[in-house]
Short mmCIF file of the C-alpha atoms (twelve columns), coordinates in Angstrom:
data_MODEL
# 
_entry.id   MODEL 
# 
loop_
_atom_site.group_PDB 
_atom_site.id 
_atom_site.type_symbol 
_atom_site.label_atom_id 
_atom_site.label_alt_id 
_atom_site.label_comp_id 
_atom_site.label_asym_id 
_atom_site.label_seq_id 
_atom_site.Cartn_x 
_atom_site.Cartn_y 
_atom_site.Cartn_z 
_atom_site.pdbx_PDB_model_num 
ATOM 1  C CA . MET A 1  -79.632  -6.024  93.799  1 
ATOM 2  C CA . SER A 2  -81.950  -4.307  91.403  1 
ATOM 3  C CA . ASN A 3  -82.053  -5.499  87.820  1 
ATOM 4  C CA . GLY A 4  -84.680  -2.999  86.662  1 
ATOM 5  C CA . VAL A 5  -87.690  -5.347  86.969  1 
ATOM 6  C CA . GLU A 6  -90.641  -3.880  88.856  1 
ATOM 7  C CA . PHE A 7  -93.785  -5.639  89.982  1 
ATOM 8  C CA . ASP A 8  -97.041  -3.748  90.312  1 
ATOM 9  C CA . PHE A 9  -99.017  -5.723  92.896  1 
ATOM 10 C CA . ASP A 10 -101.626 -3.020  93.504  1 
ATOM 11 C CA . ASN A 11 -103.382 -3.505  90.163  1 
ATOM 12 C CA . GLU A 12 -103.644 -7.290  90.229  1 
ATOM 13 C CA . PRO A 13 -107.051 -8.775  91.020  1 
ATOM 14 C CA . ARG A 14 -107.348 -10.254 94.442  1 
ATOM 15 C CA . ALA A 15 -108.899 -13.607 95.193  1 
ATOM 16 C CA . VAL A 16 -112.429 -13.114 96.483  1 
ATOM 17 C CA . VAL A 17 -113.600 -15.551 99.111  1 
ATOM 18 C CA . GLN A 18 -117.271 -16.230 98.619  1 
ATOM 19 C CA . ASP A 19 -119.549 -17.556 101.294 1 
ATOM 20 C CA . LYS A 20 -121.113 -20.696 99.829  1 
ATOM 21 C CA . THR A 21 -123.748 -21.004 102.541 1 
ATOM 22 C CA . PRO A 22 -127.221 -21.194 100.937 1 
ATOM 23 C CA . ALA A 23 -129.593 -18.325 101.655 1 
ATOM 24 C CA . ILE A 24 -132.207 -20.605 103.249 1 
ATOM 25 C CA . VAL A 25 -129.610 -21.858 105.745 1 
ATOM 26 C CA . LYS A 26 -128.631 -18.289 106.581 1 
ATOM 27 C CA . LEU A 27 -132.310 -17.441 107.052 1 
ATOM 28 C CA . VAL A 28 -132.864 -20.371 109.422 1 
ATOM 29 C CA . ILE A 29 -129.820 -19.383 111.473 1 
ATOM 30 C CA . LYS A 30 -130.964 -15.759 111.586 1 
ATOM 31 C CA . LEU A 31 -134.564 -16.578 112.533 1 
ATOM 32 C CA . SER A 32 -133.569 -19.102 115.205 1 
ATOM 33 C CA . GLY A 33 -132.633 -16.327 117.606 1 
ATOM 34 C CA . GLY A 34 -129.246 -17.858 118.373 1 
ATOM 35 C CA . LEU A 35 -130.593 -21.350 118.987 1 
ATOM 36 C CA . ILE A 36 -129.008 -22.663 115.782 1 
ATOM 37 C CA . LYS A 37 -125.279 -22.001 115.738 1 
ATOM 38 C CA . ASP A 38 -123.984 -23.299 112.393 1 
ATOM 39 C CA . SER A 39 -125.030 -24.511 108.973 1 
ATOM 40 C CA . THR A 40 -125.001 -28.184 110.004 1 
ATOM 41 C CA . GLN A 41 -127.645 -27.567 112.647 1 
ATOM 42 C CA . ALA A 42 -129.645 -25.467 110.194 1 
ATOM 43 C CA . ASN A 43 -129.514 -28.319 107.671 1 
ATOM 44 C CA . TYR A 44 -130.838 -30.733 110.305 1 
ATOM 45 C CA . VAL A 45 -133.676 -28.337 111.102 1 
ATOM 46 C CA . LEU A 46 -134.536 -28.010 107.414 1 
ATOM 47 C CA . LEU A 47 -134.413 -31.779 106.963 1 
ATOM 48 C CA . GLY A 48 -136.722 -32.248 109.951 1 
ATOM 49 C CA . PHE A 49 -139.098 -29.672 108.527 1 
ATOM 50 C CA . VAL A 50 -139.197 -31.468 105.178 1 
ATOM 51 C CA . VAL A 51 -139.852 -34.819 106.856 1 
ATOM 52 C CA . LEU A 52 -142.634 -33.259 108.942 1 
ATOM 53 C CA . VAL A 53 -144.270 -31.743 105.850 1 
ATOM 54 C CA . VAL A 54 -144.054 -35.035 103.942 1 
ATOM 55 C CA . VAL A 55 -145.578 -37.019 106.820 1 
ATOM 56 C CA . LEU A 56 -148.316 -34.429 107.342 1 
ATOM 57 C CA . SER A 57 -149.078 -34.393 103.622 1 
ATOM 58 C CA . PHE A 58 -149.247 -38.174 103.567 1 
ATOM 59 C CA . PHE A 59 -151.751 -38.231 106.431 1 
ATOM 60 C CA . LEU A 60 -153.889 -35.516 104.898 1 
ATOM 61 C CA . TRP A 61 -153.786 -37.157 101.482 1 
ATOM 62 C CA . THR A 62 -154.677 -40.622 102.719 1 
ATOM 63 C CA . LYS A 63 -157.225 -39.475 105.275 1 
ATOM 64 C CA . GLU A 64 -160.305 -41.481 104.645 1 
ATOM 65 C CA . THR A 65 -163.415 -39.442 104.135 1 
ATOM 66 C CA . SER A 66 -166.258 -41.708 104.963 1 
ATOM 67 C CA . ASN A 67 -168.537 -42.044 101.954 1 
ATOM 68 C CA . GLU A 68 -170.525 -44.815 103.576 1 
ATOM 69 C CA . LEU A 69 -173.950 -43.954 104.906 1 
ATOM 70 C CA . THR A 70 -175.071 -44.885 108.373 1 
ATOM 71 C CA . PRO A 71 -178.274 -46.929 108.535 1 
ATOM 72 C CA . GLN A 72 -180.242 -43.842 109.565 1 
ATOM 73 C CA . GLN A 73 -178.824 -41.810 106.677 1 
ATOM 74 C CA . LEU A 74 -179.570 -44.646 104.274 1 
ATOM 75 C CA . GLU A 75 -183.173 -44.815 105.447 1 
ATOM 76 C CA . VAL A 76 -183.651 -41.059 104.949 1 
ATOM 77 C CA . TYR A 77 -182.025 -41.320 101.511 1 
ATOM 78 C CA . ILE A 78 -184.365 -44.127 100.457 1 
ATOM 79 C CA . GLN A 79 -187.409 -42.234 101.730 1 
ATOM 80 C CA . ASN A 80 -186.359 -39.159 99.788  1 
ATOM 81 C CA . MET A 81 -185.763 -41.217 96.657  1 
ATOM 82 C CA . ASN A 82 -189.287 -42.669 96.960  1 
ATOM 83 C CA . ASN A 83 -190.747 -39.151 97.106  1 
ATOM 84 C CA . ILE A 84 -189.131 -38.077 93.812  1 
ATOM 85 C CA . PRO A 85 -191.641 -38.487 90.980  1 
ATOM 86 C CA . LEU A 86 -190.451 -40.389 87.953  1 
ATOM 87 C CA . ARG A 87 -191.069 -38.869 84.531  1 
# 
């Protein structure tokens, strides 16, 4: 039953399936050597890395550098100050 209508399916654009996995997740999976199997595990690894960096940064930022002098250092400082001539 041909009514003279023809369809040309070869020239129509095809739907392209794009992989929406971020490049950093692909990199983590690739560099894991097979230890990380899917993007969910890679996301957990990345989240753990971010938490580790934040905690490490917090400790380094709040690390107290002791500006207080010990009694021996204070004594040497005072002796040196007494040896400086005043103008």
